[in-house]
DRENDO-1510 file (C-alpha; in Angstrom, 1 decimal, always signed):
<recs>
REC; n; res; u; v; w
REC; 1; MET; +22.3; -21.7; +7.7 .
REC; 2; GLY; +23.0; -18.0; +7.8 .
REC; 3; PHE; +21.4; -15.0; +6.2 .
REC; 4; GLU; +22.5; -11.8; +4.4 .
REC; 5; ILE; +20.6; -8.6; +4.6 .
REC; 6; VAL; +19.5; -7.3; +1.2 .
REC; 7; ILE; +18.4; -3.6; +0.8 .
REC; 8; LEU; +16.4; -3.0; -2.3 .
REC; 9; TRP; +16.0; +0.5; -3.7 .
REC; 10; THR; +12.4; +0.8; -2.6 .
REC; 11; ASP; +13.3; -0.5; +0.9 .
REC; 12; ALA; +15.9; +2.3; +1.3 .
REC; 13; LEU; +13.5; +4.9; +0.1 .
REC; 14; ILE; +10.7; +3.7; +2.4 .
REC; 15; PHE; +12.8; +3.7; +5.5 .
REC; 16; GLY; +14.4; +7.0; +4.5 .
REC; 17; LEU; +10.9; +8.5; +4.2 .
REC; 18; LEU; +9.9; +7.0; +7.6 .
REC; 19; GLY; +13.0; +8.6; +9.2 .
REC; 20; PHE; +12.2; +11.9; +7.6 .
REC; 21; ILE; +8.7; +11.7; +9.0 .
REC; 22; PHE; +10.0; +11.1; +12.5 .
REC; 23; VAL; +12.5; +14.0; +12.2 .
REC; 24; LEU; +9.7; +16.3; +10.9 .
REC; 25; ALA; +7.4; +15.2; +13.7 .
REC; 26; TYR; +10.1; +16.0; +16.3 .
REC; 27; TYR; +10.7; +19.4; +14.7 .
REC; 28; LEU; +7.0; +20.3; +14.6 .
REC; 29; HIS; +6.3; +19.0; +18.1 .
REC; 30; GLY; +5.0; +21.8; +20.2 .
REC; 31; LYS; +4.4; +24.2; +17.4 .
REC; 32; GLU; +1.6; +26.5; +18.4 .
REC; 33; GLN; +0.0; +26.7; +14.9 .
REC; 34; LEU; -0.4; +22.9; +14.8 .
REC; 35; LYS; -2.1; +22.4; +18.2 .
REC; 36; ARG; -5.6; +23.2; +17.1 .
REC; 37; PRO; -5.6; +20.9; +13.9 .
REC; 38; LEU; -3.9; +18.1; +15.7 .
REC; 39; THR; -6.3; +18.3; +18.6 .
REC; 40; PHE; -9.2; +18.2; +16.2 .
REC; 41; ILE; -7.8; +15.1; +14.5 .
REC; 42; LYS; -7.2; +13.4; +17.9 .
REC; 43; GLN; -10.7; +14.1; +19.0 .
REC; 44; ASN; -12.3; +13.0; +15.7 .
REC; 45; HIS; -13.2; +9.3; +16.3 .
REC; 46; LEU; -13.7; +8.5; +12.6 .
REC; 47; GLY; -10.4; +10.0; +11.6 .
REC; 48; MET; -8.5; +8.2; +14.4 .
REC; 49; ALA; -10.2; +4.9; +13.5 .
REC; 50; SER; -9.1; +5.4; +9.9 .
REC; 51; LEU; -5.6; +6.2; +11.1 .
REC; 52; VAL; -5.5; +2.9; +13.0 .
REC; 53; VAL; -6.4; +1.0; +9.8 .
REC; 54; LEU; -3.7; +2.9; +7.9 .
REC; 55; VAL; -1.1; +2.1; +10.5 .
REC; 56; PHE; -2.1; -1.5; +10.5 .
REC; 57; PHE; -1.5; -1.7; +6.7 .
REC; 58; MET; +1.8; +0.1; +7.1 .
REC; 59; VAL; +3.0; -2.4; +9.6 .
REC; 60; ILE; +2.4; -5.2; +7.1 .
REC; 61; GLY; +4.1; -3.2; +4.4 .
REC; 62; LEU; +7.2; -2.5; +6.6 .
REC; 63; LEU; +7.5; -6.2; +7.5 .
REC; 64; ASP; +7.5; -6.9; +3.7 .
REC; 65; SER; +10.2; -4.3; +3.2 .
REC; 66; LEU; +12.8; -6.0; +5.4 .
REC; 67; HIS; +14.5; -8.3; +2.9 .
REC; 68; PHE; +17.3; -10.8; +3.4 .
REC; 69; LYS; +18.8; -13.8; +1.6 .
REC; 70; GLN; +19.2; -17.2; +3.2 .
REC; 71; ARG; +22.4; -19.0; +2.5 .
REC; 72; GLY; +21.5; -22.6; +1.5 .
REC; 73; GLU; +22.7; -25.5; -0.6 .
REC; 74; THR; +19.9; -25.2; -3.1 .
REC; 75; PRO; +19.1; -22.2; -5.3 .
REC; 76; ALA; +15.6; -22.0; -3.8 .
REC; 77; HIS; +17.2; -21.2; -0.4 .
REC; 78; ASN; +19.2; -18.3; -1.9 .
REC; 79; ASP; +16.2; -16.3; -3.0 .
REC; 80; VAL; +15.6; -12.9; -1.6 .
REC; 81; ILE; +12.7; -13.0; +0.8 .
REC; 82; SER; +11.2; -10.6; +3.4 .
REC; 83; VAL; +10.4; -10.9; +7.0 .
REC; 84; LEU; +6.7; -11.3; +6.0 .
REC; 85; ASP; +7.7; -14.1; +3.7 .
REC; 86; TYR; +9.5; -15.8; +6.5 .
REC; 87; ILE; +6.6; -15.4; +8.9 .
REC; 88; ALA; +4.1; -16.7; +6.2 .
REC; 89; THR; +6.3; -19.6; +5.2 .
REC; 90; PRO; +3.4; -22.2; +5.5 .
REC; 91; LEU; +1.3; -20.0; +3.2 .
REC; 92; ARG; +4.2; -19.5; +0.8 .
REC; 93; GLU; +5.2; -23.2; +0.5 .
REC; 94; GLN; +2.1; -25.2; +1.1 .
REC; 95; GLY; +0.4; -24.8; -2.3 .
REC; 96; GLU; -2.0; -26.9; -4.2 .
REC; 97; LYS; -2.3; -28.2; -7.7 .
REC; 98; THR; -4.8; -25.6; -8.9 .
REC; 99; TYR; -8.0; -23.7; -7.9 .
REC; 100; SER; -9.6; -24.4; -4.6 .
REC; 101; SER; -12.4; -22.3; -3.0 .
REC; 102; PRO; -12.1; -20.7; +0.5 .
REC; 103; PHE; -11.9; -23.2; +3.3 .
REC; 104; ALA; -12.2; -26.1; +0.8 .
REC; 105; THR; -10.8; -29.5; +1.4 .
REC; 106; THR; -10.9; -30.5; -2.3 .
REC; 107; LEU; -10.0; -28.9; -5.6 .
REC; 108; TYR; -12.6; -26.8; -7.4 .
REC; 109; ASN; -12.9; -29.0; -10.5 .
REC; 110; LYS; -13.4; -32.7; -10.8 .
REC; 111; GLU; -10.6; -34.8; -12.2 .
REC; 112; MET; -10.0; -38.5; -12.9 .
REC; 113; ILE; -8.6; -39.9; -9.7 .
REC; 114; ILE; -6.4; -43.0; -10.2 .
REC; 115; GLU; -5.3; -44.9; -7.1 .
REC; 116; SER; -3.7; -48.2; -6.6 .
REC; 117; ASN; -6.1; -51.2; -6.0 .
REC; 118; THR; -9.1; -49.1; -6.8 .
REC; 119; PRO; -10.8; -48.3; -10.2 .
REC; 120; PRO; -10.5; -44.8; -11.6 .
REC; 121; THR; -13.2; -42.4; -10.4 .
REC; 122; TRP; -14.4; -38.9; -11.6 .
REC; 123; ASP; -14.4; -36.8; -8.4 .
REC; 124; TYR; -13.0; -33.8; -6.6 .
REC; 125; PRO; -9.3; -34.6; -5.6 .
REC; 126; PRO; -8.4; -33.9; -2.0 .
REC; 127; LEU; -6.1; -31.0; -1.3 .
REC; 128; HIS; -2.5; -31.6; -0.2 .
REC; 129; PHE; -2.7; -29.0; +2.7 .
REC; 130; GLY; -6.2; -27.5; +3.2 .
REC; 131; GLY; -8.2; -29.5; +5.8 .
REC; 132; GLN; -5.9; -32.5; +5.7 .
REC; 133; HIS; -5.7; -32.7; +9.5 .
REC; 134; LEU; -9.3; -33.8; +9.6 .
REC; 135; ARG; -10.2; -37.5; +9.6 .
REC; 136; ASN; -13.7; -36.9; +8.1 .
REC; 137; THR; -13.9; -33.6; +6.2 .
REC; 138; THR; -17.6; -33.9; +5.6 .
REC; 139; THR; -18.7; -34.0; +9.2 .
REC; 140; GLN; -15.8; -32.3; +11.0 .
REC; 141; LYS; -14.9; -29.3; +8.8 .
REC; 142; HIS; -17.5; -26.7; +10.0 .
REC; 143; SER; -17.1; -27.4; +13.7 .
REC; 144; ASP; -13.3; -27.4; +13.3 .
REC; 145; ILE; -13.4; -24.0; +11.5 .
REC; 146; MET; -15.6; -22.6; +14.3 .
REC; 147; GLN; -13.3; -24.0; +17.0 .
REC; 148; LYS; -10.1; -22.7; +15.4 .
REC; 149; ALA; -11.8; -19.3; +14.7 .
REC; 150; ALA; -12.7; -19.0; +18.4 .
REC; 151; ILE; -9.0; -19.8; +19.4 .
REC; 152; GLY; -7.8; -17.2; +17.0 .
REC; 153; PHE; -10.3; -14.7; +18.3 .
REC; 154; LEU; -9.0; -15.2; +21.9 .
REC; 155; GLN; -5.4; -14.9; +20.7 .
REC; 156; GLY; -6.2; -11.6; +19.0 .
REC; 157; MET; -8.1; -10.3; +22.1 .
REC; 158; GLY; -5.1; -11.3; +24.2 .
REC; 159; VAL; -2.7; -9.3; +22.0 .
REC; 160; PHE; -5.1; -6.3; +22.3 .
REC; 161; MET; -5.2; -6.4; +26.1 .
REC; 162; LEU; -1.4; -6.9; +26.2 .
REC; 163; LEU; -0.8; -4.0; +23.9 .
REC; 164; MET; -3.1; -1.7; +26.0 .
REC; 165; LEU; -1.3; -2.9; +29.2 .
REC; 166; CYS; +2.2; -2.3; +27.8 .
REC; 167; LEU; +1.3; +1.1; +26.5 .
REC; 168; ARG; -0.6; +1.9; +29.7 .
REC; 169; ILE; -3.6; +3.0; +27.7 .
REC; 170; GLU; -7.0; +3.1; +29.3 .
REC; 171; VAL; -9.5; +1.2; +27.1 .
REC; 172; LYS; -12.4; +3.3; +26.1 .
REC; 173; LEU; -15.6; +2.3; +24.2 .
REC; 174; THR; -14.8; +4.6; +21.3 .
REC; 175; LEU; -14.5; +3.9; +17.6 .
REC; 176; PRO; -10.7; +3.9; +17.4 .
REC; 177; TYR; -10.4; +1.3; +20.2 .
REC; 178; TRP; -13.2; -0.8; +18.6 .
REC; 179; THR; -11.4; -0.6; +15.3 .
REC; 180; LEU; -8.1; -1.8; +16.8 .
REC; 181; PHE; -9.9; -4.5; +18.6 .
REC; 182; VAL; -11.6; -5.7; +15.4 .
REC; 183; LEU; -8.4; -5.6; +13.4 .
REC; 184; LEU; -6.4; -7.6; +16.0 .
REC; 185; THR; -9.1; -10.2; +16.6 .
REC; 186; LEU; -9.8; -10.6; +12.9 .
REC; 187; SER; -6.1; -11.0; +12.3 .
REC; 188; GLY; -5.9; -13.6; +15.0 .
REC; 189; VAL; -8.8; -15.6; +13.5 .
REC; 190; LEU; -7.3; -15.4; +9.9 .
REC; 191; LEU; -3.7; -16.2; +11.0 .
REC; 192; HIS; -4.8; -19.2; +13.1 .
REC; 193; LEU; -7.1; -20.6; +10.4 .
REC; 194; CYS; -4.6; -20.1; +7.6 .
REC; 195; THR; -2.3; -22.7; +9.1 .
REC; 196; TYR; -5.0; -25.3; +8.5 .
REC; 197; TYR; -7.0; -24.0; +5.6 .
REC; 198; HIS; -6.7; -21.7; +2.5 .
REC; 199; VAL; -9.0; -19.0; +4.0 .
REC; 200; PHE; -9.3; -17.2; +0.6 .
REC; 201; GLY; -8.8; -20.2; -1.6 .
REC; 202; THR; -6.0; -20.7; -4.1 .
REC; 203; ASP; -5.4; -19.5; -7.7 .
REC; 204; LYS; -4.7; -21.2; -11.0 .
REC; 205; VAL; -1.3; -22.5; -10.0 .
REC; 206; GLY; -2.4; -23.4; -6.4 .
REC; 207; GLU; -0.9; -20.4; -4.6 .
REC; 208; ASP; -2.7; -19.1; -1.5 .
REC; 209; VAL; -4.7; -16.0; -2.3 .
REC; 210; PHE; -4.5; -14.8; +1.3 .
REC; 211; TYR; -0.7; -14.7; +0.9 .
REC; 212; GLN; -1.0; -12.8; -2.4 .
REC; 213; THR; -3.3; -10.1; -0.8 .
REC; 214; LEU; -0.9; -9.6; +2.1 .
REC; 215; LYS; +2.1; -9.3; -0.3 .
REC; 216; SER; +0.1; -6.8; -2.4 .
REC; 217; VAL; -0.2; -4.4; +0.6 .
REC; 218; ARG; +3.5; -3.3; +0.2 .
REC; 219; THR; +3.0; -2.6; -3.5 .
REC; 220; GLY; +0.1; -0.3; -2.8 .
REC; 221; LEU; +1.9; +1.5; +0.0 .
REC; 222; VAL; +5.1; +1.9; -2.1 .
REC; 223; LEU; +3.2; +3.5; -5.0 .
REC; 224; GLY; +1.2; +5.7; -2.7 .
REC; 225; THR; +4.1; +7.0; -0.6 .
REC; 226; LEU; +7.2; +7.0; -2.9 .
REC; 227; THR; +5.3; +8.6; -5.8 .
REC; 228; THR; +4.2; +11.3; -3.4 .
REC; 229; LEU; +7.9; +11.7; -2.3 .
REC; 230; ILE; +8.8; +12.2; -5.9 .
REC; 231; LEU; +6.1; +14.7; -7.0 .
REC; 232; LEU; +6.2; +16.7; -3.8 .
REC; 233; PRO; +9.5; +18.6; -4.4 .
REC; 234; LEU; +8.5; +19.4; -8.0 .
REC; 235; SER; +5.1; +20.7; -7.0 .
REC; 236; VAL; +6.2; +22.7; -4.0 .
REC; 237; VAL; +9.3; +24.3; -5.6 .
REC; 238; LEU; +7.8; +25.1; -9.0 .
REC; 239; GLY; +4.4; +26.1; -7.7 .
REC; 240; ILE; +5.8; +28.6; -5.1 .
REC; 241; LEU; +8.4; +30.0; -7.5 .
REC; 242; SER; +5.9; +30.4; -10.3 .
REC; 243; GLY; +3.4; +32.3; -8.1 .
REC; 244; PHE; +6.0; +34.5; -6.2 .
REC; 245; PHE; +8.3; +35.7; -9.0 .
REC; 246; ARG; +5.8; +35.8; -11.9 .
REC; 247; GLY; +7.2; +37.0; -15.3 .
REC; 248; LEU; +9.2; +34.7; -17.5 .
REC; 249; LEU; +9.7; +32.1; -14.9 .
REC; 250; ASP; +5.9; +31.9; -14.3 .
REC; 251; ASP; +5.3; +31.6; -18.0 .
REC; 252; THR; +7.8; +28.9; -18.4 .
REC; 253; ILE; +6.5; +26.8; -15.5 .
REC; 254; GLN; +2.9; +27.3; -16.7 .
REC; 255; PHE; +3.9; +26.1; -20.2 .
REC; 256; LEU; +5.6; +23.1; -18.7 .
REC; 257; TYR; +2.7; +21.8; -16.7 .
REC; 258; THR; +0.1; +22.7; -19.4 .
REC; 259; THR; +2.1; +20.7; -21.9 .
REC; 260; ILE; +2.3; +17.7; -19.6 .
REC; 261; ASN; -1.4; +17.9; -18.9 .
REC; 262; ALA; -2.1; +17.9; -22.7 .
REC; 263; ILE; -0.5; +14.5; -23.1 .
REC; 264; PRO; -2.7; +11.5; -22.2 .
REC; 265; SER; -1.3; +10.2; -19.0 .
REC; 266; VAL; -1.9; +6.5; -20.0 .
REC; 267; LEU; +0.1; +6.9; -23.2 .
REC; 268; LEU; +2.9; +8.7; -21.4 .
REC; 269; ILE; +3.1; +6.1; -18.7 .
REC; 270; GLY; +2.9; +3.3; -21.2 .
REC; 271; ALA; +5.7; +4.7; -23.3 .
REC; 272; SER; +7.9; +5.2; -20.3 .
REC; 273; VAL; +7.2; +1.6; -19.0 .
REC; 274; LEU; +8.1; +0.2; -22.4 .
REC; 275; MET; +11.4; +2.2; -22.4 .
REC; 276; VAL; +12.2; +0.7; -18.9 .
REC; 277; GLN; +11.5; -2.8; -20.2 .
REC; 278; VAL; +13.8; -2.3; -23.2 .
REC; 279; TYR; +16.5; -1.1; -20.9 .
REC; 280; MET; +16.2; -4.1; -18.6 .
REC; 281; THR; +16.2; -6.5; -21.5 .
REC; 282; ASN; +19.4; -4.9; -22.9 .
REC; 283; HIS; +21.1; -4.9; -19.4 .
REC; 284; GLU; +20.2; -8.3; -18.0 .
REC; 285; SER; +23.5; -8.5; -16.1 .
REC; 286; ASP; +22.4; -5.6; -13.9 .
REC; 287; PHE; +19.4; -7.5; -12.6 .
REC; 288; THR; +20.6; -10.6; -10.8 .
REC; 289; SER; +17.2; -11.9; -9.6 .
REC; 290; LEU; +13.5; -11.6; -10.3 .
REC; 291; THR; +13.1; -9.8; -7.0 .
REC; 292; VAL; +15.6; -7.1; -8.0 .
REC; 293; ARG; +14.1; -6.8; -11.5 .
REC; 294; ALA; +10.6; -6.5; -10.1 .
REC; 295; ASP; +11.7; -3.9; -7.5 .
REC; 296; MET; +13.4; -1.8; -10.1 .
REC; 297; ARG; +10.4; -1.8; -12.3 .
REC; 298; LEU; +8.2; -0.8; -9.3 .
REC; 299; LEU; +10.7; +2.1; -8.6 .
REC; 300; PHE; +10.6; +3.3; -12.2 .
REC; 301; LEU; +6.8; +3.2; -12.1 .
REC; 302; CYS; +6.8; +5.4; -9.0 .
REC; 303; LEU; +9.2; +7.8; -10.8 .
REC; 304; ILE; +6.9; +7.8; -13.9 .
REC; 305; LEU; +3.7; +8.4; -11.9 .
REC; 306; GLY; +5.5; +11.1; -9.9 .
REC; 307; MET; +6.7; +12.9; -13.0 .
REC; 308; THR; +3.2; +12.9; -14.4 .
REC; 309; SER; +1.2; +13.7; -11.3 .
REC; 310; TRP; +2.8; +16.8; -9.9 .
REC; 311; THR; +1.0; +19.3; -12.1 .
REC; 312; GLY; -2.3; +19.5; -10.1 .
REC; 313; LEU; -0.6; +20.4; -6.8 .
REC; 314; CYS; +1.7; +22.8; -8.6 .
REC; 315; ARG; -1.2; +24.7; -10.0 .
REC; 316; LEU; -2.9; +24.9; -6.6 .
REC; 317; LEU; +0.3; +26.2; -4.9 .
REC; 318; ARG; +0.8; +28.8; -7.6 .
REC; 319; ALA; -2.7; +30.1; -7.0 .
REC; 320; GLU; -2.2; +30.2; -3.3 .
REC; 321; THR; +1.2; +31.9; -3.6 .
REC; 322; LEU; -0.3; +34.6; -5.9 .
REC; 323; LYS; -2.7; +35.4; -3.0 .
REC; 324; LEU; -0.1; +35.3; -0.3 .
REC; 325; ARG; +2.4; +37.6; -2.0 .
REC; 326; GLU; -0.1; +40.4; -1.9 .
REC; 327; MET; -0.8; +40.0; +1.9 .
REC; 328; GLU; +0.3; +42.9; +4.2 .
REC; 329; TYR; +2.9; +41.0; +6.1 .
REC; 330; VAL; +4.7; +39.9; +2.9 .
REC; 331; GLN; +4.5; +43.4; +1.4 .
REC; 332; ALA; +5.9; +44.8; +4.7 .
REC; 333; ALA; +8.8; +42.3; +4.7 .
REC; 334; THR; +9.6; +43.3; +1.1 .
REC; 335; SER; +9.5; +46.9; +2.0 .
REC; 336; LEU; +11.9; +46.4; +4.9 .
REC; 337; GLY; +14.4; +44.8; +2.6 .
REC; 338; VAL; +14.0; +41.2; +3.7 .
REC; 339; LYS; +15.7; +38.8; +1.3 .
REC; 340; GLN; +13.4; +37.0; -1.1 .
REC; 341; TYR; +14.5; +33.4; -0.1 .
REC; 342; THR; +13.8; +34.4; +3.6 .
REC; 343; ILE; +10.3; +35.5; +2.7 .
REC; 344; LEU; +9.7; +32.2; +0.8 .
REC; 345; LEU; +10.9; +30.1; +3.7 .
REC; 346; ARG; +9.3; +32.0; +6.6 .
REC; 347; HIS; +6.1; +33.5; +5.2 .
REC; 348; ILE; +5.1; +31.6; +2.0 .
REC; 349; LEU; +6.1; +28.0; +2.6 .
REC; 350; PRO; +4.5; +27.6; +6.1 .
REC; 351; ASN; +1.3; +29.2; +4.8 .
REC; 352; VAL; +0.8; +26.7; +2.0 .
REC; 353; MET; +1.7; +23.6; +4.0 .
REC; 354; HIS; -2.0; +22.9; +4.8 .
REC; 355; ILE; -2.6; +22.6; +1.0 .
REC; 356; VAL; +0.4; +20.3; +0.6 .
REC; 357; LEU; -0.7; +18.1; +3.5 .
REC; 358; ILE; -4.3; +17.8; +2.3 .
REC; 359; SER; -3.2; +17.0; -1.2 .
REC; 360; ILE; -0.7; +14.3; -0.1 .
REC; 361; VAL; -3.4; +12.4; +1.8 .
REC; 362; LEU; -6.0; +12.8; -1.0 .
REC; 363; ASP; -3.6; +11.7; -3.7 .
REC; 364; PHE; -2.5; +8.6; -1.8 .
REC; 365; SER; -5.8; +6.7; -2.5 .
REC; 366; SER; -5.8; +7.8; -6.1 .
REC; 367; LEU; -2.3; +6.4; -6.6 .
REC; 368; VAL; -3.3; +3.1; -5.1 .
REC; 369; LEU; -6.2; +2.9; -7.5 .
REC; 370; ALA; -4.0; +4.0; -10.4 .
REC; 371; GLU; -1.8; +0.9; -9.9 .
REC; 372; ALA; -4.8; -1.4; -10.2 .
REC; 373; ALA; -5.9; +0.4; -13.4 .
REC; 374; LEU; -2.4; +0.3; -15.0 .
REC; 375; SER; -1.8; -3.3; -14.1 .
REC; 376; TYR; -5.2; -4.2; -15.5 .
REC; 377; ILE; -4.0; -2.9; -18.9 .
REC; 378; ASN; -0.5; -4.5; -18.5 .
REC; 379; ILE; +1.5; -1.4; -18.1 .
REC; 380; GLY; +1.8; -1.4; -14.3 .
REC; 381; VAL; +4.1; -3.3; -12.1 .
REC; 382; ASP; +6.0; -6.4; -13.2 .
REC; 383; SER; +3.9; -9.6; -13.6 .
REC; 384; SER; +6.0; -11.3; -10.9 .
REC; 385; THR; +5.1; -8.6; -8.4 .
REC; 386; TYR; +2.3; -9.2; -6.0 .
REC; 387; SER; -0.3; -6.4; -6.4 .
REC; 388; TRP; -4.0; -6.0; -6.3 .
REC; 389; GLY; -3.9; -4.8; -9.9 .
REC; 390; ASN; -2.3; -8.0; -11.1 .
REC; 391; MET; -4.8; -10.0; -9.0 .
REC; 392; ILE; -7.7; -8.2; -10.7 .
REC; 393; ASN; -6.1; -8.5; -14.1 .
REC; 394; GLY; -5.7; -12.3; -13.6 .
REC; 395; ALA; -9.4; -12.5; -12.4 .
REC; 396; ARG; -10.7; -11.4; -15.8 .
REC; 397; LEU; -10.5; -14.9; -17.3 .
REC; 398; GLU; -11.5; -16.5; -14.0 .
REC; 399; MET; -14.8; -14.7; -13.9 .
REC; 400; ALA; -15.6; -16.1; -17.3 .
REC; 401; ARG; -15.1; -19.7; -16.1 .
REC; 402; GLU; -17.9; -22.1; -15.3 .
REC; 403; PRO; -18.2; -22.3; -12.3 .
REC; 404; VAL; -16.9; -18.8; -11.6 .
REC; 405; VAL; -13.7; -18.4; -9.6 .
REC; 406; TRP; -14.6; -15.3; -7.6 .
REC; 407; TRP; -12.4; -15.3; -4.6 .
REC; 408; SER; -9.2; -13.7; -6.1 .
REC; 409; LEU; -11.2; -10.7; -7.2 .
REC; 410; THR; -13.1; -10.5; -4.0 .
REC; 411; ALA; -10.0; -10.7; -1.8 .
REC; 412; ALA; -8.2; -8.0; -3.8 .
REC; 413; PHE; -11.3; -5.8; -3.8 .
REC; 414; LEU; -11.8; -6.1; +0.0 .
REC; 415; PHE; -8.2; -5.2; +0.9 .
REC; 416; MET; -7.9; -2.4; -1.6 .
REC; 417; PHE; -11.3; -1.0; -0.6 .
REC; 418; THR; -10.4; -1.0; +3.0 .
REC; 419; LEU; -7.1; +0.8; +2.5 .
REC; 420; VAL; -8.6; +3.4; +0.1 .
REC; 421; LEU; -11.6; +4.0; +2.3 .
REC; 422; ALA; -9.4; +4.5; +5.4 .
REC; 423; ALA; -7.2; +6.9; +3.4 .
REC; 424; ASN; -10.1; +8.9; +2.1 .
REC; 425; LEU; -11.8; +9.2; +5.6 .
REC; 426; PHE; -8.5; +10.3; +7.1 .
REC; 427; ALA; -8.0; +12.8; +4.3 .
REC; 428; GLN; -11.4; +14.2; +5.0 .
REC; 429; THR; -10.5; +14.6; +8.7 .
REC; 430; VAL; -7.1; +16.3; +7.8 .
REC; 431; GLN; -8.8; +18.6; +5.3 .
REC; 432; THR; -11.3; +19.7; +7.9 .
REC; 433; ALA; -8.7; +20.1; +10.6 .
REC; 434; PHE; -6.3; +22.3; +8.5 .
REC; 435; ASP; -9.1; +24.4; +6.9 .
REC; 436; PRO; -8.1; +28.0; +7.8 .
REC; 437; ARG; -11.7; +29.1; +7.5 .
REC; 438; ARG; -12.8; +26.7; +10.3 .
REC; 439; SER; -13.1; +28.2; +13.7 .
REC; 440; GLN; -12.5; +26.3; +16.9 .
</recs>
């Protein structure tokens, strides 16, 4: 059985953005004006710990962005899957009938159990996968969980020590190293346990909730990064041009972003998503699979959010450019006959990049939360796409059940909270580092 590499639109944009970041980092390496802020970020333990968490989430998202198609005899083997799907094959395929709570060995609700040679009984049916390696689930489950958690902890600790040894990094008792240690050991515990139990339970159709939360990481990162990639050129170009040239161009750009701000963003996004759905319905032949269809809707949602989110940064850059154009060095360059585009590239753009960088990191968390809010009102990503917003949306009815099905909402909240908190803490560090009023 062979495989065929499949490159989705969002995959190409993600790795294109990653390549651009590496090129930009190489270009900026050694720049004197960046040494002080980068040194501050490196010495800030809370900021570096937040960066470790962000990189950890990014690794999961990149694994889920490497797609391929297996060549098989059945249609199920011809579906487009990612490397993360392949690694998590047990979680993806070993589902249950319906709800089961975390680490449970039976379903969440009682059913009529009918077996041969025994009378029907009203009880909790055993799971097909979770805890079925145990002979006696009542007496062995808790000790088995502790034993396997200890094995996973040792495996994670081994990966941590091996990573430090390969990178030749001296282990220090600081917050970034403790954060990496906790992430690797916790991952080891969860990964080892999930091969024997549903650590976060299962949903209504019996799918593993832990698998859903891992798959949702990519959706949050795609919306946070690609939307920024879309809004950035509009904000930077229009903001700088508006503040530097003034006159009719300034009035036109101001009218444009004022008009967009006057339209309720939810209505604008909802109308745009509806137009995309109508287009997909009328051109079904262009979307050969559910994965391609869901990816295209995710891409269009990034475009829509980018087109409606650029106005705030544009206004900030216009105000900063208005101040910079009156500075002595800009006035001197103008008096000496330096061309305007040279002044924009050499004097204006470099001096507004701290605002751009701070806004990018601050907007990332708001875009992740925006997806959850939009999916909650059914105008977000496709229903077949794994996302924390869809998980929270699906948990609405689950929270009204008796007994309450709480684990889907809890899992989505924990992962989204961790990512957004890390992004906010890192944004605070970046903002402090690049603040021009801060003295060393």
